[in-house]
mmCIF file of the N, C-alpha and C atoms, coordinates in Angstrom:
data_MODEL
# 
_entry.id   MODEL 
# 
loop_
_atom_site.group_PDB 
_atom_site.id 
_atom_site.type_symbol 
_atom_site.label_atom_id 
_atom_site.label_alt_id 
_atom_site.label_comp_id 
_atom_site.label_asym_id 
_atom_site.label_entity_id 
_atom_site.label_seq_id 
_atom_site.pdbx_PDB_ins_code 
_atom_site.Cartn_x 
_atom_site.Cartn_y 
_atom_site.Cartn_z 
_atom_site.occupancy 
_atom_site.B_iso_or_equiv 
_atom_site.pdbx_formal_charge 
_atom_site.auth_seq_id 
_atom_site.auth_comp_id 
_atom_site.auth_asym_id 
_atom_site.auth_atom_id 
_atom_site.pdbx_PDB_model_num 
ATOM 1   N N  . MET A 1 1  ? 16.501  -29.187 19.181  1.00 0.00 ? 1  MET A N  1 
ATOM 2   C CA . MET A 1 1  ? 16.815  -28.718 17.796  1.00 0.00 ? 1  MET A CA 1 
ATOM 3   C C  . MET A 1 1  ? 16.957  -27.000 17.699  1.00 0.00 ? 1  MET A C  1 
ATOM 4   N N  . LYS A 1 2  ? 17.478  -26.672 16.667  1.00 0.00 ? 2  LYS A N  1 
ATOM 5   C CA . LYS A 1 2  ? 17.028  -25.504 16.355  1.00 0.00 ? 2  LYS A CA 1 
ATOM 6   C C  . LYS A 1 2  ? 16.175  -25.237 15.571  1.00 0.00 ? 2  LYS A C  1 
ATOM 7   N N  . ILE A 1 3  ? 14.725  -24.480 14.887  1.00 0.00 ? 3  ILE A N  1 
ATOM 8   C CA . ILE A 1 3  ? 14.692  -24.354 14.208  1.00 0.00 ? 3  ILE A CA 1 
ATOM 9   C C  . ILE A 1 3  ? 14.766  -23.108 13.299  1.00 0.00 ? 3  ILE A C  1 
ATOM 10  N N  . LEU A 1 4  ? 15.307  -23.516 11.810  1.00 0.00 ? 4  LEU A N  1 
ATOM 11  C CA . LEU A 1 4  ? 15.437  -22.158 11.280  1.00 0.00 ? 4  LEU A CA 1 
ATOM 12  C C  . LEU A 1 4  ? 15.204  -21.950 9.832   1.00 0.00 ? 4  LEU A C  1 
ATOM 13  N N  . CYS A 1 5  ? 14.405  -20.838 9.990   1.00 0.00 ? 5  CYS A N  1 
ATOM 14  C CA . CYS A 1 5  ? 14.036  -20.566 8.309   1.00 0.00 ? 5  CYS A CA 1 
ATOM 15  C C  . CYS A 1 5  ? 15.173  -20.031 7.214   1.00 0.00 ? 5  CYS A C  1 
ATOM 16  N N  . ALA A 1 6  ? 14.364  -21.715 6.114   1.00 0.00 ? 6  ALA A N  1 
ATOM 17  C CA . ALA A 1 6  ? 15.435  -21.589 5.053   1.00 0.00 ? 6  ALA A CA 1 
ATOM 18  C C  . ALA A 1 6  ? 15.543  -20.691 4.152   1.00 0.00 ? 6  ALA A C  1 
ATOM 19  N N  . TRP A 1 7  ? 14.548  -19.948 4.065   1.00 0.00 ? 7  TRP A N  1 
ATOM 20  C CA . TRP A 1 7  ? 14.050  -18.489 3.214   1.00 0.00 ? 7  TRP A CA 1 
ATOM 21  C C  . TRP A 1 7  ? 14.790  -17.644 3.830   1.00 0.00 ? 7  TRP A C  1 
ATOM 22  N N  . CYS A 1 8  ? 14.670  -17.439 5.117   1.00 0.00 ? 8  CYS A N  1 
ATOM 23  C CA . CYS A 1 8  ? 15.871  -16.363 5.823   1.00 0.00 ? 8  CYS A CA 1 
ATOM 24  C C  . CYS A 1 8  ? 17.180  -16.194 5.516   1.00 0.00 ? 8  CYS A C  1 
ATOM 25  N N  . LEU A 1 9  ? 17.729  -17.915 5.561   1.00 0.00 ? 9  LEU A N  1 
ATOM 26  C CA . LEU A 1 9  ? 18.798  -18.148 5.635   1.00 0.00 ? 9  LEU A CA 1 
ATOM 27  C C  . LEU A 1 9  ? 19.627  -18.011 4.193   1.00 0.00 ? 9  LEU A C  1 
ATOM 28  N N  . LYS A 1 10 ? 18.805  -18.511 3.155   1.00 0.00 ? 10 LYS A N  1 
ATOM 29  C CA . LYS A 1 10 ? 19.241  -17.330 1.995   1.00 0.00 ? 10 LYS A CA 1 
ATOM 30  C C  . LYS A 1 10 ? 19.022  -16.356 1.640   1.00 0.00 ? 10 LYS A C  1 
ATOM 31  N N  . GLU A 1 11 ? 18.605  -15.926 2.410   1.00 0.00 ? 11 GLU A N  1 
ATOM 32  C CA . GLU A 1 11 ? 18.702  -13.823 2.211   1.00 0.00 ? 11 GLU A CA 1 
ATOM 33  C C  . GLU A 1 11 ? 19.784  -13.657 3.438   1.00 0.00 ? 11 GLU A C  1 
ATOM 34  N N  . GLY A 1 12 ? 20.098  -14.472 3.986   1.00 0.00 ? 12 GLY A N  1 
ATOM 35  C CA . GLY A 1 12 ? 21.481  -14.312 4.585   1.00 0.00 ? 12 GLY A CA 1 
ATOM 36  C C  . GLY A 1 12 ? 20.871  -13.594 6.014   1.00 0.00 ? 12 GLY A C  1 
ATOM 37  N N  . LYS A 1 13 ? 19.669  -13.633 6.615   1.00 0.00 ? 13 LYS A N  1 
ATOM 38  C CA . LYS A 1 13 ? 19.038  -13.736 7.887   1.00 0.00 ? 13 LYS A CA 1 
ATOM 39  C C  . LYS A 1 13 ? 19.125  -14.349 8.580   1.00 0.00 ? 13 LYS A C  1 
ATOM 40  N N  . PRO A 1 14 ? 19.332  -14.178 10.114  1.00 0.00 ? 14 PRO A N  1 
ATOM 41  C CA . PRO A 1 14 ? 19.735  -15.403 11.250  1.00 0.00 ? 14 PRO A CA 1 
ATOM 42  C C  . PRO A 1 14 ? 18.057  -16.626 10.880  1.00 0.00 ? 14 PRO A C  1 
ATOM 43  N N  . GLY A 1 15 ? 17.339  -16.422 10.412  1.00 0.00 ? 15 GLY A N  1 
ATOM 44  C CA . GLY A 1 15 ? 16.492  -17.192 10.761  1.00 0.00 ? 15 GLY A CA 1 
ATOM 45  C C  . GLY A 1 15 ? 16.026  -18.035 11.873  1.00 0.00 ? 15 GLY A C  1 
ATOM 46  N N  . HIS A 1 16 ? 16.108  -17.773 12.949  1.00 0.00 ? 16 HIS A N  1 
ATOM 47  C CA . HIS A 1 16 ? 15.927  -18.802 14.077  1.00 0.00 ? 16 HIS A CA 1 
ATOM 48  C C  . HIS A 1 16 ? 14.624  -18.480 14.602  1.00 0.00 ? 16 HIS A C  1 
ATOM 49  N N  . MET A 1 17 ? 13.527  -18.976 14.546  1.00 0.00 ? 17 MET A N  1 
ATOM 50  C CA . MET A 1 17 ? 12.217  -19.946 14.518  1.00 0.00 ? 17 MET A CA 1 
ATOM 51  C C  . MET A 1 17 ? 12.285  -20.256 16.248  1.00 0.00 ? 17 MET A C  1 
ATOM 52  N N  . GLY A 1 18 ? 12.765  -20.718 16.626  1.00 0.00 ? 18 GLY A N  1 
ATOM 53  C CA . GLY A 1 18 ? 12.723  -21.650 17.672  1.00 0.00 ? 18 GLY A CA 1 
ATOM 54  C C  . GLY A 1 18 ? 13.465  -23.028 18.156  1.00 0.00 ? 18 GLY A C  1 
ATOM 55  N N  . GLU A 1 19 ? 12.998  -23.559 18.862  1.00 0.00 ? 19 GLU A N  1 
ATOM 56  C CA . GLU A 1 19 ? 13.585  -24.749 19.306  1.00 0.00 ? 19 GLU A CA 1 
ATOM 57  C C  . GLU A 1 19 ? 12.024  -26.035 19.191  1.00 0.00 ? 19 GLU A C  1 
ATOM 58  N N  . CYS A 1 20 ? 12.936  -27.221 18.926  1.00 0.00 ? 20 CYS A N  1 
ATOM 59  C CA . CYS A 1 20 ? 11.551  -28.244 19.323  1.00 0.00 ? 20 CYS A CA 1 
ATOM 60  C C  . CYS A 1 20 ? 12.607  -29.801 19.716  1.00 0.00 ? 20 CYS A C  1 
ATOM 61  N N  . GLU A 1 21 ? 12.114  -30.528 20.332  1.00 0.00 ? 21 GLU A N  1 
ATOM 62  C CA . GLU A 1 21 ? 12.386  -31.958 20.627  1.00 0.00 ? 21 GLU A CA 1 
ATOM 63  C C  . GLU A 1 21 ? 12.907  -32.533 19.694  1.00 0.00 ? 21 GLU A C  1 
ATOM 64  N N  . PRO A 1 22 ? 14.200  -33.237 20.119  1.00 0.00 ? 22 PRO A N  1 
ATOM 65  C CA . PRO A 1 22 ? 15.007  -33.213 21.619  1.00 0.00 ? 22 PRO A CA 1 
ATOM 66  C C  . PRO A 1 22 ? 15.563  -31.906 21.719  1.00 0.00 ? 22 PRO A C  1 
ATOM 67  N N  . LEU A 1 23 ? 15.025  -30.870 22.933  1.00 0.00 ? 23 LEU A N  1 
ATOM 68  C CA . LEU A 1 23 ? 15.800  -30.346 23.374  1.00 0.00 ? 23 LEU A CA 1 
ATOM 69  C C  . LEU A 1 23 ? 16.989  -29.906 23.130  1.00 0.00 ? 23 LEU A C  1 
ATOM 70  N N  . ASP A 1 24 ? 17.843  -31.487 23.936  1.00 0.00 ? 24 ASP A N  1 
ATOM 71  C CA . ASP A 1 24 ? 19.012  -31.581 24.238  1.00 0.00 ? 24 ASP A CA 1 
ATOM 72  C C  . ASP A 1 24 ? 20.285  -31.666 23.015  1.00 0.00 ? 24 ASP A C  1 
ATOM 73  N N  . ASP A 1 25 ? 19.437  -31.517 21.561  1.00 0.00 ? 25 ASP A N  1 
ATOM 74  C CA . ASP A 1 25 ? 20.048  -32.088 20.280  1.00 0.00 ? 25 ASP A CA 1 
ATOM 75  C C  . ASP A 1 25 ? 20.601  -30.669 19.465  1.00 0.00 ? 25 ASP A C  1 
ATOM 76  N N  . PRO A 1 26 ? 21.543  -30.590 19.671  1.00 0.00 ? 26 PRO A N  1 
ATOM 77  C CA . PRO A 1 26 ? 21.950  -29.017 19.016  1.00 0.00 ? 26 PRO A CA 1 
ATOM 78  C C  . PRO A 1 26 ? 22.047  -28.897 17.317  1.00 0.00 ? 26 PRO A C  1 
ATOM 79  N N  . SER A 1 27 ? 21.776  -30.168 17.075  1.00 0.00 ? 27 SER A N  1 
ATOM 80  C CA . SER A 1 27 ? 21.245  -29.795 15.039  1.00 0.00 ? 27 SER A CA 1 
ATOM 81  C C  . SER A 1 27 ? 20.107  -28.619 14.550  1.00 0.00 ? 27 SER A C  1 
ATOM 82  N N  . GLU A 1 28 ? 20.086  -28.677 13.360  1.00 0.00 ? 28 GLU A N  1 
ATOM 83  C CA . GLU A 1 28 ? 19.354  -27.458 13.332  1.00 0.00 ? 28 GLU A CA 1 
ATOM 84  C C  . GLU A 1 28 ? 18.103  -28.406 12.543  1.00 0.00 ? 28 GLU A C  1 
ATOM 85  N N  . THR A 1 29 ? 17.510  -28.029 12.355  1.00 0.00 ? 29 THR A N  1 
ATOM 86  C CA . THR A 1 29 ? 16.266  -28.237 11.035  1.00 0.00 ? 29 THR A CA 1 
ATOM 87  C C  . THR A 1 29 ? 15.774  -26.498 10.406  1.00 0.00 ? 29 THR A C  1 
ATOM 88  N N  . HIS A 1 30 ? 15.110  -27.430 9.113   1.00 0.00 ? 30 HIS A N  1 
ATOM 89  C CA . HIS A 1 30 ? 14.326  -26.318 9.177   1.00 0.00 ? 30 HIS A CA 1 
ATOM 90  C C  . HIS A 1 30 ? 12.999  -25.900 8.398   1.00 0.00 ? 30 HIS A C  1 
ATOM 91  N N  . ALA A 1 31 ? 12.264  -24.965 8.445   1.00 0.00 ? 31 ALA A N  1 
ATOM 92  C CA . ALA A 1 31 ? 11.212  -24.521 8.472   1.00 0.00 ? 31 ALA A CA 1 
ATOM 93  C C  . ALA A 1 31 ? 10.836  -23.524 7.271   1.00 0.00 ? 31 ALA A C  1 
ATOM 94  N N  . ILE A 1 32 ? 9.445   -23.034 7.531   1.00 0.00 ? 32 ILE A N  1 
ATOM 95  C CA . ILE A 1 32 ? 9.373   -21.708 6.934   1.00 0.00 ? 32 ILE A CA 1 
ATOM 96  C C  . ILE A 1 32 ? 8.827   -20.828 7.820   1.00 0.00 ? 32 ILE A C  1 
ATOM 97  N N  . CYS A 1 33 ? 9.421   -19.598 7.668   1.00 0.00 ? 33 CYS A N  1 
ATOM 98  C CA . CYS A 1 33 ? 9.134   -18.583 8.746   1.00 0.00 ? 33 CYS A CA 1 
ATOM 99  C C  . CYS A 1 33 ? 7.505   -17.972 8.138   1.00 0.00 ? 33 CYS A C  1 
ATOM 100 N N  . PRO A 1 34 ? 6.600   -17.181 8.885   1.00 0.00 ? 34 PRO A N  1 
ATOM 101 C CA . PRO A 1 34 ? 4.990   -16.416 8.435   1.00 0.00 ? 34 PRO A CA 1 
ATOM 102 C C  . PRO A 1 34 ? 5.057   -15.658 7.439   1.00 0.00 ? 34 PRO A C  1 
ATOM 103 N N  . VAL A 1 35 ? 6.684   -14.794 7.476   1.00 0.00 ? 35 VAL A N  1 
ATOM 104 C CA . VAL A 1 35 ? 6.163   -13.716 6.361   1.00 0.00 ? 35 VAL A CA 1 
ATOM 105 C C  . VAL A 1 35 ? 6.747   -14.832 5.022   1.00 0.00 ? 35 VAL A C  1 
ATOM 106 N N  . HIS A 1 36 ? 7.780   -15.470 5.143   1.00 0.00 ? 36 HIS A N  1 
ATOM 107 C CA . HIS A 1 36 ? 8.271   -16.272 3.451   1.00 0.00 ? 36 HIS A CA 1 
ATOM 108 C C  . HIS A 1 36 ? 6.910   -17.083 3.446   1.00 0.00 ? 36 HIS A C  1 
ATOM 109 N N  . ARG A 1 37 ? 6.025   -17.381 4.330   1.00 0.00 ? 37 ARG A N  1 
ATOM 110 C CA . ARG A 1 37 ? 5.181   -18.476 3.956   1.00 0.00 ? 37 ARG A CA 1 
ATOM 111 C C  . ARG A 1 37 ? 3.633   -17.776 2.983   1.00 0.00 ? 37 ARG A C  1 
ATOM 112 N N  . GLN A 1 38 ? 3.626   -16.395 3.873   1.00 0.00 ? 38 GLN A N  1 
ATOM 113 C CA . GLN A 1 38 ? 2.710   -15.616 2.758   1.00 0.00 ? 38 GLN A CA 1 
ATOM 114 C C  . GLN A 1 38 ? 4.051   -14.973 1.589   1.00 0.00 ? 38 GLN A C  1 
ATOM 115 N N  . GLN A 1 39 ? 4.541   -14.894 1.098   1.00 0.00 ? 39 GLN A N  1 
ATOM 116 C CA . GLN A 1 39 ? 5.022   -14.300 0.212   1.00 0.00 ? 39 GLN A CA 1 
ATOM 117 C C  . GLN A 1 39 ? 4.938   -16.009 -1.071  1.00 0.00 ? 39 GLN A C  1 
ATOM 118 N N  . VAL A 1 40 ? 5.830   -17.031 -0.314  1.00 0.00 ? 40 VAL A N  1 
ATOM 119 C CA . VAL A 1 40 ? 5.300   -18.300 -1.173  1.00 0.00 ? 40 VAL A CA 1 
ATOM 120 C C  . VAL A 1 40 ? 3.833   -18.482 -1.541  1.00 0.00 ? 40 VAL A C  1 
ATOM 121 N N  . GLU A 1 41 ? 2.788   -18.534 -0.556  1.00 0.00 ? 41 GLU A N  1 
ATOM 122 C CA . GLU A 1 41 ? 1.744   -18.643 -0.821  1.00 0.00 ? 41 GLU A CA 1 
ATOM 123 C C  . GLU A 1 41 ? 0.790   -18.126 -1.735  1.00 0.00 ? 41 GLU A C  1 
ATOM 124 N N  . ALA A 1 42 ? 2.040   -16.241 -1.833  1.00 0.00 ? 42 ALA A N  1 
ATOM 125 C CA . ALA A 1 42 ? 1.055   -15.423 -2.725  1.00 0.00 ? 42 ALA A CA 1 
ATOM 126 C C  . ALA A 1 42 ? 1.939   -15.967 -4.237  1.00 0.00 ? 42 ALA A C  1 
ATOM 127 N N  . GLU A 1 43 ? 2.939   -15.966 -4.307  1.00 0.00 ? 43 GLU A N  1 
ATOM 128 C CA . GLU A 1 43 ? 3.551   -16.609 -5.790  1.00 0.00 ? 43 GLU A CA 1 
ATOM 129 C C  . GLU A 1 43 ? 3.048   -17.568 -6.389  1.00 0.00 ? 43 GLU A C  1 
ATOM 130 N N  . LEU A 1 44 ? 2.376   -18.950 -5.490  1.00 0.00 ? 44 LEU A N  1 
ATOM 131 C CA . LEU A 1 44 ? 1.981   -19.971 -5.945  1.00 0.00 ? 44 LEU A CA 1 
ATOM 132 C C  . LEU A 1 44 ? 0.270   -19.531 -6.648  1.00 0.00 ? 44 LEU A C  1 
ATOM 133 N N  . GLU A 1 45 ? -0.290  -18.815 -6.168  1.00 0.00 ? 45 GLU A N  1 
ATOM 134 C CA . GLU A 1 45 ? -1.721  -18.284 -6.004  1.00 0.00 ? 45 GLU A CA 1 
ATOM 135 C C  . GLU A 1 45 ? -1.297  -17.600 -7.376  1.00 0.00 ? 45 GLU A C  1 
ATOM 136 N N  . ALA A 1 46 ? -0.321  -16.482 -7.594  1.00 0.00 ? 46 ALA A N  1 
ATOM 137 C CA . ALA A 1 46 ? -0.356  -15.716 -8.750  1.00 0.00 ? 46 ALA A CA 1 
ATOM 138 C C  . ALA A 1 46 ? -0.044  -17.030 -9.961  1.00 0.00 ? 46 ALA A C  1 
ATOM 139 N N  . LEU A 1 47 ? 0.795   -17.990 -9.637  1.00 0.00 ? 47 LEU A N  1 
ATOM 140 C CA . LEU A 1 47 ? 1.173   -18.872 -10.375 1.00 0.00 ? 47 LEU A CA 1 
ATOM 141 C C  . LEU A 1 47 ? -0.132  -19.121 -11.268 1.00 0.00 ? 47 LEU A C  1 
ATOM 142 N N  . ARG A 1 48 ? -0.813  -20.268 -10.095 1.00 0.00 ? 48 ARG A N  1 
ATOM 143 C CA . ARG A 1 48 ? -2.148  -20.638 -10.755 1.00 0.00 ? 48 ARG A CA 1 
ATOM 144 C C  . ARG A 1 48 ? -2.983  -19.735 -11.294 1.00 0.00 ? 48 ARG A C  1 
ATOM 145 N N  . MET A 1 49 ? -3.090  -18.349 -11.161 1.00 0.00 ? 49 MET A N  1 
ATOM 146 C CA . MET A 1 49 ? -3.927  -17.864 -11.826 1.00 0.00 ? 49 MET A CA 1 
ATOM 147 C C  . MET A 1 49 ? -3.230  -17.482 -13.145 1.00 0.00 ? 49 MET A C  1 
ATOM 148 N N  . LYS A 1 50 ? -1.994  -17.528 -13.537 1.00 0.00 ? 50 LYS A N  1 
ATOM 149 C CA . LYS A 1 50 ? -1.415  -17.415 -14.658 1.00 0.00 ? 50 LYS A CA 1 
ATOM 150 C C  . LYS A 1 50 ? -1.714  -18.531 -15.604 1.00 0.00 ? 50 LYS A C  1 
ATOM 151 N N  . THR A 1 51 ? -1.595  -19.497 -14.642 1.00 0.00 ? 51 THR A N  1 
ATOM 152 C CA . THR A 1 51 ? -1.875  -20.891 -15.572 1.00 0.00 ? 51 THR A CA 1 
ATOM 153 C C  . THR A 1 51 ? -3.062  -20.960 -16.110 1.00 0.00 ? 51 THR A C  1 
ATOM 154 N N  . ARG A 1 52 ? -4.462  -20.522 -15.205 1.00 0.00 ? 52 ARG A N  1 
ATOM 155 C CA . ARG A 1 52 ? -5.779  -20.727 -15.632 1.00 0.00 ? 52 ARG A CA 1 
ATOM 156 C C  . ARG A 1 52 ? -6.083  -19.623 -16.707 1.00 0.00 ? 52 ARG A C  1 
ATOM 157 N N  . ASP A 1 53 ? -5.559  -18.723 -16.602 1.00 0.00 ? 53 ASP A N  1 
ATOM 158 C CA . ASP A 1 53 ? -5.286  -17.556 -17.808 1.00 0.00 ? 53 ASP A CA 1 
ATOM 159 C C  . ASP A 1 53 ? -4.756  -18.185 -19.025 1.00 0.00 ? 53 ASP A C  1 
ATOM 160 N N  . ASP A 1 54 ? -3.716  -18.786 -19.266 1.00 0.00 ? 54 ASP A N  1 
ATOM 161 C CA . ASP A 1 54 ? -3.105  -19.276 -20.606 1.00 0.00 ? 54 ASP A CA 1 
ATOM 162 C C  . ASP A 1 54 ? -4.084  -20.481 -20.695 1.00 0.00 ? 54 ASP A C  1 
ATOM 163 N N  . LEU A 1 55 ? -4.241  -21.348 -19.660 1.00 0.00 ? 55 LEU A N  1 
ATOM 164 C CA . LEU A 1 55 ? -4.980  -22.253 -20.396 1.00 0.00 ? 55 LEU A CA 1 
ATOM 165 C C  . LEU A 1 55 ? -6.762  -21.926 -21.110 1.00 0.00 ? 55 LEU A C  1 
ATOM 166 N N  . GLU A 1 56 ? -7.312  -20.973 -20.523 1.00 0.00 ? 56 GLU A N  1 
ATOM 167 C CA . GLU A 1 56 ? -8.636  -20.321 -21.215 1.00 0.00 ? 56 GLU A CA 1 
ATOM 168 C C  . GLU A 1 56 ? -8.147  -19.566 -22.708 1.00 0.00 ? 56 GLU A C  1 
ATOM 169 N N  . THR A 1 57 ? -6.845  -19.354 -22.712 1.00 0.00 ? 57 THR A N  1 
ATOM 170 C CA . THR A 1 57 ? -6.202  -18.441 -23.991 1.00 0.00 ? 57 THR A CA 1 
ATOM 171 C C  . THR A 1 57 ? -6.371  -19.738 -24.975 1.00 0.00 ? 57 THR A C  1 
ATOM 172 N N  . LEU A 1 58 ? -5.234  -20.829 -24.212 1.00 0.00 ? 58 LEU A N  1 
ATOM 173 C CA . LEU A 1 58 ? -5.473  -22.052 -25.216 1.00 0.00 ? 58 LEU A CA 1 
ATOM 174 C C  . LEU A 1 58 ? -6.707  -22.854 -25.498 1.00 0.00 ? 58 LEU A C  1 
ATOM 175 N N  . ARG A 1 59 ? -7.631  -22.926 -24.519 1.00 0.00 ? 59 ARG A N  1 
ATOM 176 C CA . ARG A 1 59 ? -9.199  -22.980 -25.034 1.00 0.00 ? 59 ARG A CA 1 
ATOM 177 C C  . ARG A 1 59 ? -10.204 -22.257 -26.604 1.00 0.00 ? 59 ARG A C  1 
ATOM 178 N N  . LYS A 1 60 ? -9.435  -20.728 -26.168 1.00 0.00 ? 60 LYS A N  1 
ATOM 179 C CA . LYS A 1 60 ? -10.224 -20.274 -26.569 1.00 0.00 ? 60 LYS A CA 1 
ATOM 180 C C  . LYS A 1 60 ? -9.555  -20.056 -28.503 1.00 0.00 ? 60 LYS A C  1 
ATOM 181 N N  . ARG A 1 61 ? -8.549  -20.247 -28.213 1.00 0.00 ? 61 ARG A N  1 
ATOM 182 C CA . ARG A 1 61 ? -7.797  -20.369 -29.290 1.00 0.00 ? 61 ARG A CA 1 
ATOM 183 C C  . ARG A 1 61 ? -7.867  -21.554 -30.192 1.00 0.00 ? 61 ARG A C  1 
ATOM 184 N N  . GLN A 1 62 ? -8.251  -22.931 -29.540 1.00 0.00 ? 62 GLN A N  1 
ATOM 185 C CA . GLN A 1 62 ? -8.579  -23.962 -30.252 1.00 0.00 ? 62 GLN A CA 1 
ATOM 186 C C  . GLN A 1 62 ? -9.809  -23.988 -30.585 1.00 0.00 ? 62 GLN A C  1 
ATOM 187 N N  . GLU A 1 63 ? -10.713 -23.319 -30.023 1.00 0.00 ? 63 GLU A N  1 
ATOM 188 C CA . GLU A 1 63 ? -12.204 -23.224 -30.432 1.00 0.00 ? 63 GLU A CA 1 
ATOM 189 C C  . GLU A 1 63 ? -12.224 -22.356 -31.872 1.00 0.00 ? 63 GLU A C  1 
ATOM 190 N N  . GLU A 1 64 ? -11.455 -21.316 -31.911 1.00 0.00 ? 64 GLU A N  1 
ATOM 191 C CA . GLU A 1 64 ? -11.153 -20.390 -33.118 1.00 0.00 ? 64 GLU A CA 1 
ATOM 192 C C  . GLU A 1 64 ? -10.258 -21.440 -34.253 1.00 0.00 ? 64 GLU A C  1 
ATOM 193 N N  . ASP A 1 65 ? -9.921  -22.286 -33.916 1.00 0.00 ? 65 ASP A N  1 
ATOM 194 C CA . ASP A 1 65 ? -9.058  -23.264 -34.722 1.00 0.00 ? 65 ASP A CA 1 
ATOM 195 C C  . ASP A 1 65 ? -9.921  -23.980 -35.531 1.00 0.00 ? 65 ASP A C  1 
ATOM 196 N N  . LEU A 1 66 ? -10.935 -24.860 -34.065 1.00 0.00 ? 66 LEU A N  1 
ATOM 197 C CA . LEU A 1 66 ? -12.088 -25.619 -34.560 1.00 0.00 ? 66 LEU A CA 1 
ATOM 198 C C  . LEU A 1 66 ? -12.577 -25.106 -35.631 1.00 0.00 ? 66 LEU A C  1 
ATOM 199 N N  . GLU A 1 67 ? -12.880 -23.959 -35.552 1.00 0.00 ? 67 GLU A N  1 
ATOM 200 C CA . GLU A 1 67 ? -14.189 -22.888 -36.056 1.00 0.00 ? 67 GLU A CA 1 
ATOM 201 C C  . GLU A 1 67 ? -13.740 -22.671 -37.623 1.00 0.00 ? 67 GLU A C  1 
ATOM 202 N N  . ASP A 1 68 ? -12.684 -22.551 -37.837 1.00 0.00 ? 68 ASP A N  1 
ATOM 203 C CA . ASP A 1 68 ? -11.956 -21.938 -39.270 1.00 0.00 ? 68 ASP A CA 1 
ATOM 204 C C  . ASP A 1 68 ? -11.955 -23.244 -39.980 1.00 0.00 ? 68 ASP A C  1 
ATOM 205 N N  . LEU A 1 69 ? -11.335 -24.552 -39.265 1.00 0.00 ? 69 LEU A N  1 
ATOM 206 C CA . LEU A 1 69 ? -11.242 -25.997 -39.883 1.00 0.00 ? 69 LEU A CA 1 
ATOM 207 C C  . LEU A 1 69 ? -12.935 -26.217 -40.085 1.00 0.00 ? 69 LEU A C  1 
ATOM 208 N N  . ARG A 1 70 ? -13.530 -26.167 -39.856 1.00 0.00 ? 70 ARG A N  1 
ATOM 209 C CA . ARG A 1 70 ? -15.040 -26.096 -40.223 1.00 0.00 ? 70 ARG A CA 1 
ATOM 210 C C  . ARG A 1 70 ? -15.558 -25.559 -41.490 1.00 0.00 ? 70 ARG A C  1 
ATOM 211 N N  . LYS A 1 71 ? -15.071 -23.941 -41.114 1.00 0.00 ? 71 LYS A N  1 
ATOM 212 C CA . LYS A 1 71 ? -15.550 -23.562 -42.460 1.00 0.00 ? 71 LYS A CA 1 
ATOM 213 C C  . LYS A 1 71 ? -15.002 -23.936 -43.832 1.00 0.00 ? 71 LYS A C  1 
ATOM 214 N N  . LYS A 1 72 ? -13.850 -24.502 -43.612 1.00 0.00 ? 72 LYS A N  1 
ATOM 215 C CA . LYS A 1 72 ? -12.994 -24.541 -44.522 1.00 0.00 ? 72 LYS A CA 1 
ATOM 216 C C  . LYS A 1 72 ? -13.649 -25.931 -45.284 1.00 0.00 ? 72 LYS A C  1 
ATOM 217 N N  . VAL A 1 73 ? -13.708 -27.199 -44.510 1.00 0.00 ? 73 VAL A N  1 
ATOM 218 C CA . VAL A 1 73 ? -13.819 -28.304 -44.923 1.00 0.00 ? 73 VAL A CA 1 
ATOM 219 C C  . VAL A 1 73 ? -15.855 -28.543 -45.169 1.00 0.00 ? 73 VAL A C  1 
ATOM 220 N N  . ASP A 1 74 ? -16.565 -27.154 -44.458 1.00 0.00 ? 74 ASP A N  1 
ATOM 221 C CA . ASP A 1 74 ? -18.168 -27.556 -44.861 1.00 0.00 ? 74 ASP A CA 1 
ATOM 222 C C  . ASP A 1 74 ? -18.260 -25.782 -44.920 1.00 0.00 ? 74 ASP A C  1 
ATOM 223 N N  . PRO A 1 75 ? -18.350 -25.432 -46.026 1.00 0.00 ? 75 PRO A N  1 
ATOM 224 C CA . PRO A 1 75 ? -18.643 -23.573 -46.510 1.00 0.00 ? 75 PRO A CA 1 
ATOM 225 C C  . PRO A 1 75 ? -19.671 -23.282 -46.285 1.00 0.00 ? 75 PRO A C  1 
# 
């Protein structure tokens, strides 16, 4: 079987990464090449960091809202 990088194919590149068993099978299977894997992992980490930042901002906003509510209830 031919191993092709699905990301390379999407970009119009050949994407050939090698072959795997059964070697007499002419069909294709898909994987991700090292270059695209690194890009995807970097994008995922950036998304994780943004999510952490967004959650921290939300937590701070909730604390501020709770403090404002406490001041209104118990001046």
